[in-house]
Structures are given as C-alpha cells and as structure tokens.
Biopython code that builds the backbone (N, CA, C, O; Angstrom):
import numpy as np
from Bio.PDB.StructureBuilder import StructureBuilder

atoms = [
    (1, "MET", "N", (-4.932, -6.318, -4.632)),
    (1, "MET", "CA", (-4.606, -6.240, -6.024)),
    (1, "MET", "C", (-3.299, -6.980, -6.294)),
    (1, "MET", "O", (-2.467, -7.159, -5.404)),
    (2, "LYS", "N", (-3.147, -7.393, -7.516)),
    (2, "LYS", "CA", (-1.934, -8.084, -7.903)),
    (2, "LYS", "C", (-1.005, -7.121, -8.632)),
    (2, "LYS", "O", (-1.410, -6.024, -9.016)),
    (3, "LYS", "N", (0.231, -7.536, -8.817)),
    (3, "LYS", "CA", (1.215, -6.674, -9.461)),
    (3, "LYS", "C", (0.794, -6.290, -10.868)),
    (3, "LYS", "O", (1.052, -5.165, -11.297)),
    (4, "ALA", "N", (0.163, -7.179, -11.587)),
    (4, "ALA", "CA", (-0.282, -6.875, -12.944)),
    (4, "ALA", "C", (-1.342, -5.779, -12.937)),
    (4, "ALA", "O", (-1.390, -4.963, -13.858)),
    (5, "GLU", "N", (-2.182, -5.750, -11.922)),
    (5, "GLU", "CA", (-3.202, -4.715, -11.824)),
    (5, "GLU", "C", (-2.588, -3.361, -11.498)),
    (5, "GLU", "O", (-3.107, -2.333, -11.934)),
    (6, "TYR", "N", (-1.488, -3.336, -10.740)),
    (6, "TYR", "CA", (-0.810, -2.085, -10.427)),
    (6, "TYR", "C", (-0.142, -1.506, -11.663)),
    (6, "TYR", "O", (-0.035, -0.287, -11.788)),
    (7, "LYS", "N", (0.307, -2.355, -12.577)),
    (7, "LYS", "CA", (0.973, -1.878, -13.781)),
    (7, "LYS", "C", (0.014, -1.144, -14.712)),
    (7, "LYS", "O", (0.449, -0.333, -15.529)),
    (8, "GLU", "N", (-1.272, -1.416, -14.599)),
    (8, "GLU", "CA", (-2.266, -0.768, -15.450)),
    (8, "GLU", "C", (-2.613, 0.643, -14.974)),
    (8, "GLU", "O", (-3.133, 1.445, -15.750)),
    (9, "LEU", "N", (-2.330, 0.951, -13.713)),
    (9, "LEU", "CA", (-2.686, 2.252, -13.150)),
    (9, "LEU", "C", (-1.600, 3.289, -13.455)),
    (9, "LEU", "O", (-0.440, 2.943, -13.680)),
    (10, "SER", "N", (-1.994, 4.558, -13.459)),
    (10, "SER", "CA", (-1.026, 5.631, -13.681)),
    (10, "SER", "C", (-0.301, 5.942, -12.374)),
    (10, "SER", "O", (-0.690, 5.465, -11.308)),
    (11, "ILE", "N", (0.755, 6.746, -12.472)),
    (11, "ILE", "CA", (1.523, 7.094, -11.277)),
    (11, "ILE", "C", (0.667, 7.901, -10.311)),
    (11, "ILE", "O", (0.772, 7.725, -9.097)),
    (12, "ALA", "N", (-0.168, 8.773, -10.827)),
    (12, "ALA", "CA", (-1.036, 9.578, -9.962)),
    (12, "ALA", "C", (-2.019, 8.687, -9.195)),
    (12, "ALA", "O", (-2.259, 8.892, -8.005)),
    (13, "GLU", "N", (-2.574, 7.710, -9.883)),
    (13, "GLU", "CA", (-3.507, 6.786, -9.212)),
    (13, "GLU", "C", (-2.775, 5.939, -8.174)),
    (13, "GLU", "O", (-3.328, 5.640, -7.116)),
    (14, "LEU", "N", (-1.544, 5.555, -8.469)),
    (14, "LEU", "CA", (-0.767, 4.756, -7.519)),
    (14, "LEU", "C", (-0.430, 5.568, -6.271)),
    (14, "LEU", "O", (-0.529, 5.052, -5.157)),
    (15, "THR", "N", (-0.037, 6.821, -6.440)),
    (15, "THR", "CA", (0.280, 7.636, -5.272)),
    (15, "THR", "C", (-0.963, 7.900, -4.431)),
    (15, "THR", "O", (-0.887, 7.968, -3.204)),
    (16, "GLU", "N", (-2.103, 8.048, -5.091)),
    (16, "GLU", "CA", (-3.362, 8.228, -4.368)),
    (16, "GLU", "C", (-3.694, 6.970, -3.563)),
    (16, "GLU", "O", (-4.146, 7.052, -2.421)),
    (17, "LYS", "N", (-3.466, 5.824, -4.165)),
    (17, "LYS", "CA", (-3.725, 4.553, -3.487)),
    (17, "LYS", "C", (-2.788, 4.366, -2.288)),
    (17, "LYS", "O", (-3.196, 3.847, -1.249)),
    (18, "VAL", "N", (-1.527, 4.794, -2.442)),
    (18, "VAL", "CA", (-0.561, 4.680, -1.341)),
    (18, "VAL", "C", (-0.986, 5.541, -0.163)),
    (18, "VAL", "O", (-0.919, 5.094, 0.982)),
    (19, "THR", "N", (-1.417, 6.758, -0.421)),
    (19, "THR", "CA", (-1.845, 7.618, 0.681)),
    (19, "THR", "C", (-3.062, 7.042, 1.389)),
    (19, "THR", "O", (-3.170, 7.129, 2.612)),
    (20, "GLY", "N", (-3.973, 6.457, 0.632)),
    (20, "GLY", "CA", (-5.140, 5.823, 1.244)),
    (20, "GLY", "C", (-4.761, 4.622, 2.088)),
    (20, "GLY", "O", (-5.292, 4.425, 3.181)),
    (21, "LEU", "N", (-3.835, 3.815, 1.574)),
    (21, "LEU", "CA", (-3.403, 2.641, 2.322)),
    (21, "LEU", "C", (-2.615, 3.027, 3.571)),
    (21, "LEU", "O", (-2.701, 2.351, 4.597)),
    (22, "ARG", "N", (-1.853, 4.107, 3.486)),
    (22, "ARG", "CA", (-1.100, 4.551, 4.666)),
    (22, "ARG", "C", (-2.032, 5.014, 5.774)),
    (22, "ARG", "O", (-1.791, 4.718, 6.944)),
    (23, "THR", "N", (-3.091, 5.732, 5.427)),
    (23, "THR", "CA", (-4.037, 6.153, 6.461)),
    (23, "THR", "C", (-4.770, 4.943, 7.039)),
    (23, "THR", "O", (-5.034, 4.880, 8.240)),
    (24, "GLU", "N", (-5.094, 3.987, 6.171)),
    (24, "GLU", "CA", (-5.743, 2.760, 6.641)),
    (24, "GLU", "C", (-4.821, 1.992, 7.590)),
    (24, "GLU", "O", (-5.265, 1.478, 8.617)),
    (25, "LEU", "N", (-3.538, 1.919, 7.239)),
    (25, "LEU", "CA", (-2.563, 1.224, 8.083)),
    (25, "LEU", "C", (-2.424, 1.917, 9.424)),
    (25, "LEU", "O", (-2.347, 1.257, 10.460)),
    (26, "GLN", "N", (-2.391, 3.226, 9.416)),
    (26, "GLN", "CA", (-2.274, 3.977, 10.659)),
    (26, "GLN", "C", (-3.478, 3.714, 11.566)),
    (26, "GLN", "O", (-3.319, 3.514, 12.770)),
    (27, "LYS", "N", (-4.673, 3.714, 10.989)),
    (27, "LYS", "CA", (-5.869, 3.440, 11.779)),
    (27, "LYS", "C", (-5.852, 2.019, 12.333)),
    (27, "LYS", "O", (-6.237, 1.779, 13.477)),
    (28, "MET", "N", (-5.398, 1.084, 11.500)),
    (28, "MET", "CA", (-5.373, -0.316, 11.940)),
    (28, "MET", "C", (-4.384, -0.510, 13.079)),
    (28, "MET", "O", (-4.687, -1.227, 14.033)),
    (29, "THR", "N", (-3.212, 0.107, 13.006)),
    (29, "THR", "CA", (-2.223, -0.069, 14.062)),
    (29, "THR", "C", (-2.677, 0.599, 15.356)),
    (29, "THR", "O", (-2.427, 0.077, 16.443)),
    (30, "MET", "N", (-3.340, 1.747, 15.248)),
    (30, "MET", "CA", (-3.856, 2.393, 16.458)),
    (30, "MET", "C", (-4.950, 1.534, 17.094)),
    (30, "MET", "O", (-4.982, 1.364, 18.312)),
    (31, "THR", "N", (-5.831, 1.003, 16.278)),
    (31, "THR", "CA", (-6.886, 0.136, 16.793)),
    (31, "THR", "C", (-6.308, -1.117, 17.417)),
    (31, "THR", "O", (-6.789, -1.586, 18.448)),
    (32, "HIS", "N", (-5.275, -1.660, 16.791)),
    (32, "HIS", "CA", (-4.663, -2.894, 17.281)),
    (32, "HIS", "C", (-3.924, -2.658, 18.594)),
    (32, "HIS", "O", (-3.837, -3.565, 19.422)),
    (33, "SER", "N", (-3.394, -1.463, 18.794)),
    (33, "SER", "CA", (-2.688, -1.193, 20.040)),
    (33, "SER", "C", (-3.658, -1.051, 21.211)),
    (33, "SER", "O", (-3.305, -1.356, 22.351)),
    (34, "VAL", "N", (-4.873, -0.591, 20.934)),
    (34, "VAL", "CA", (-5.866, -0.428, 21.995)),
    (34, "VAL", "C", (-6.550, -1.762, 22.288)),
    (34, "VAL", "O", (-6.600, -2.206, 23.435)),
    (35, "SER", "N", (-7.069, -2.386, 21.253)),
    (35, "SER", "CA", (-7.701, -3.691, 21.408)),
    (35, "SER", "C", (-7.319, -4.535, 20.201)),
    (35, "SER", "O", (-7.317, -4.026, 19.080)),
    (36, "PRO", "N", (-7.000, -5.792, 20.395)),
    (36, "PRO", "CA", (-6.519, -6.621, 19.291)),
    (36, "PRO", "C", (-7.519, -6.712, 18.136)),
    (36, "PRO", "O", (-8.730, -6.816, 18.334)),
    (37, "LEU", "N", (-6.963, -6.667, 16.928)),
    (37, "LEU", "CA", (-7.793, -6.849, 15.745)),
    (37, "LEU", "C", (-8.219, -8.306, 15.636)),
    (37, "LEU", "O", (-7.577, -9.205, 16.179)),
    (38, "GLU", "N", (-9.309, -8.513, 14.927)),
    (38, "GLU", "CA", (-9.777, -9.879, 14.722)),
    (38, "GLU", "C", (-8.779, -10.652, 13.871)),
    (38, "GLU", "O", (-8.520, -11.829, 14.123)),
    (39, "ASN", "N", (-8.223, -9.989, 12.866)),
    (39, "ASN", "CA", (-7.241, -10.620, 11.994)),
    (39, "ASN", "C", (-6.022, -9.690, 11.873)),
    (39, "ASN", "O", (-6.001, -8.833, 10.990)),
    (40, "PRO", "N", (-5.015, -9.840, 12.734)),
    (40, "PRO", "CA", (-3.867, -8.940, 12.696)),
    (40, "PRO", "C", (-2.983, -9.119, 11.461)),
    (40, "PRO", "O", (-2.103, -8.295, 11.212)),
    (41, "MET", "N", (-3.201, -10.168, 10.695)),
    (41, "MET", "CA", (-2.421, -10.369, 9.471)),
    (41, "MET", "C", (-2.777, -9.336, 8.411)),
    (41, "MET", "O", (-2.042, -9.171, 7.437)),
    (42, "LEU", "N", (-3.898, -8.639, 8.588)),
    (42, "LEU", "CA", (-4.270, -7.584, 7.649)),
    (42, "LEU", "C", (-3.257, -6.449, 7.673)),
    (42, "LEU", "O", (-3.034, -5.798, 6.652)),
    (43, "ILE", "N", (-2.638, -6.203, 8.830)),
    (43, "ILE", "CA", (-1.615, -5.160, 8.922)),
    (43, "ILE", "C", (-0.455, -5.505, 8.011)),
    (43, "ILE", "O", (0.047, -4.639, 7.294)),
    (44, "ARG", "N", (-0.026, -6.743, 8.027)),
    (44, "ARG", "CA", (1.068, -7.180, 7.167)),
    (44, "ARG", "C", (0.691, -7.068, 5.692)),
    (44, "ARG", "O", (1.503, -6.663, 4.860)),
    (45, "LYS", "N", (-0.532, -7.427, 5.388)),
    (45, "LYS", "CA", (-0.991, -7.371, 4.000)),
    (45, "LYS", "C", (-0.993, -5.938, 3.470)),
    (45, "LYS", "O", (-0.581, -5.693, 2.336)),
    (46, "VAL", "N", (-1.454, -4.997, 4.283)),
    (46, "VAL", "CA", (-1.482, -3.599, 3.869)),
    (46, "VAL", "C", (-0.061, -3.065, 3.720)),
    (46, "VAL", "O", (0.230, -2.348, 2.763)),
    (47, "ARG", "N", (0.827, -3.405, 4.655)),
    (47, "ARG", "CA", (2.219, -2.955, 4.558)),
    (47, "ARG", "C", (2.880, -3.466, 3.290)),
    (47, "ARG", "O", (3.620, -2.733, 2.633)),
    (48, "ARG", "N", (2.624, -4.695, 2.949)),
    (48, "ARG", "CA", (3.210, -5.270, 1.740)),
    (48, "ARG", "C", (2.604, -4.670, 0.479)),
    (48, "ARG", "O", (3.295, -4.514, -0.528)),
    (49, "SER", "N", (1.333, -4.336, 0.523)),
    (49, "SER", "CA", (0.701, -3.674, -0.622)),
    (49, "SER", "C", (1.329, -2.308, -0.854)),
    (49, "SER", "O", (1.580, -1.921, -1.995)),
    (50, "ILE", "N", (1.581, -1.583, 0.221)),
    (50, "ILE", "CA", (2.234, -0.275, 0.104)),
    (50, "ILE", "C", (3.614, -0.444, -0.512)),
    (50, "ILE", "O", (3.992, 0.313, -1.406)),
    (51, "ALA", "N", (4.365, -1.426, -0.043)),
    (51, "ALA", "CA", (5.708, -1.659, -0.567)),
    (51, "ALA", "C", (5.672, -2.034, -2.049)),
    (51, "ALA", "O", (6.526, -1.595, -2.819)),
    (52, "THR", "N", (4.715, -2.821, -2.442)),
    (52, "THR", "CA", (4.588, -3.219, -3.848)),
    (52, "THR", "C", (4.285, -2.017, -4.739)),
    (52, "THR", "O", (4.851, -1.876, -5.823)),
    (53, "ILE", "N", (3.392, -1.160, -4.271)),
    (53, "ILE", "CA", (3.044, 0.023, -5.054)),
    (53, "ILE", "C", (4.235, 0.958, -5.157)),
    (53, "ILE", "O", (4.523, 1.482, -6.233)),
    (54, "LEU", "N", (4.938, 1.174, -4.037)),
    (54, "LEU", "CA", (6.104, 2.056, -4.076)),
    (54, "LEU", "C", (7.198, 1.505, -4.977)),
    (54, "LEU", "O", (7.899, 2.270, -5.638)),
    (55, "THR", "N", (7.350, 0.194, -5.010)),
    (55, "THR", "CA", (8.318, -0.426, -5.911)),
    (55, "THR", "C", (7.940, -0.183, -7.356)),
    (55, "THR", "O", (8.804, 0.101, -8.185)),
    (56, "GLU", "N", (6.674, -0.290, -7.663)),
    (56, "GLU", "CA", (6.198, -0.037, -9.032)),
    (56, "GLU", "C", (6.429, 1.421, -9.429)),
    (56, "GLU", "O", (6.857, 1.703, -10.548)),
    (57, "ILE", "N", (6.146, 2.343, -8.512)),
    (57, "ILE", "CA", (6.350, 3.765, -8.798)),
    (57, "ILE", "C", (7.835, 4.046, -9.053)),
    (57, "ILE", "O", (8.186, 4.740, -10.007)),
    (58, "ASN", "N", (8.697, 3.505, -8.200)),
    (58, "ASN", "CA", (10.137, 3.738, -8.360)),
    (58, "ASN", "C", (10.674, 3.104, -9.637)),
    (58, "ASN", "O", (11.549, 3.678, -10.285)),
    (59, "SER", "N", (10.182, 1.962, -10.000)),
    (59, "SER", "CA", (10.667, 1.328, -11.233)),
    (59, "SER", "C", (10.242, 2.137, -12.462)),
    (59, "SER", "O", (10.989, 2.222, -13.437)),
    (60, "ARG", "N", (9.058, 2.723, -12.419)),
    (60, "ARG", "CA", (8.616, 3.569, -13.524)),
    (60, "ARG", "C", (9.439, 4.854, -13.604)),
    (60, "ARG", "O", (9.787, 5.302, -14.697)),
    (61, "LYS", "N", (9.748, 5.443, -12.461)),
    (61, "LYS", "CA", (10.549, 6.670, -12.461)),
    (61, "LYS", "C", (11.963, 6.393, -12.973)),
    (61, "LYS", "O", (12.534, 7.214, -13.690)),
    (62, "ASN", "N", (12.526, 5.250, -12.610)),
    (62, "ASN", "CA", (13.877, 4.908, -13.065)),
    (62, "ASN", "C", (13.897, 4.577, -14.546)),
    (62, "ASN", "O", (14.900, 4.822, -15.215)),
    (63, "THR", "N", (12.828, 4.033, -15.064)),
    (63, "THR", "CA", (12.756, 3.684, -16.474)),
    (63, "THR", "C", (12.637, 4.938, -17.341)),
    (63, "THR", "O", (13.205, 4.997, -18.431)),
    (64, "VAL", "N", (11.905, 5.932, -16.861)),
    (64, "VAL", "CA", (11.669, 7.143, -17.624)),
    (64, "VAL", "C", (12.959, 7.952, -17.743)),
    (64, "VAL", "O", (13.223, 8.532, -18.797)),
    (65, "GLN", "N", (13.757, 8.000, -16.696)),
    (65, "GLN", "CA", (14.975, 8.802, -16.709)),
    (65, "GLN", "C", (15.997, 8.127, -17.492)),
    (65, "GLN", "O", (17.108, 8.638, -17.630)),
]
sb = StructureBuilder()
sb.init_structure("model")
sb.init_model(0)
sb.init_chain("A")
sb.init_seg("    ")
for serial, (resi, resn, name, xyz) in enumerate(atoms, 1):
    if name == "N":
        sb.init_residue(resn, " ", resi, " ")
    sb.init_atom(name, np.array(xyz, "f"), 0.0, 1.0, " ", f" {name:<3s}", serial, name[0])
structure = sb.get_structure()
C-alpha cells in the first residue's frame, strides 16, 4: 500500500494491519533463519510498511492533541 492509502484508513484499522504485518514478519524471519527465502527483500518491505503505518498513527495522535 502507498502512504495515501494509509491515510484513508482509521486508527483501529491501521493498528490491526500493524499486528498482522508483525506476525507475518516474525514468520518470515523464522523461516529465513531455517532456510533462505526465495526473495529476502520481502522482509525489508514488510519492516518498512510497519514503520510507515506507525508513523501515520503517531502523526494522527500528535495532531489530535
């Protein structure tokens, strides 16, 4: 997803997406430690997606206060 698509979602939907991505990242890193992934760049992509979502959540919380 792009940053513009994250802005359309609510905070509850964003936090739900973050928890899903974190579990996906955990599974990917465990799988990668046992046997290499076909595309290890996916780990970086998921980590950056999590960071983007958390940045959006924090910016919304700071704007509201």
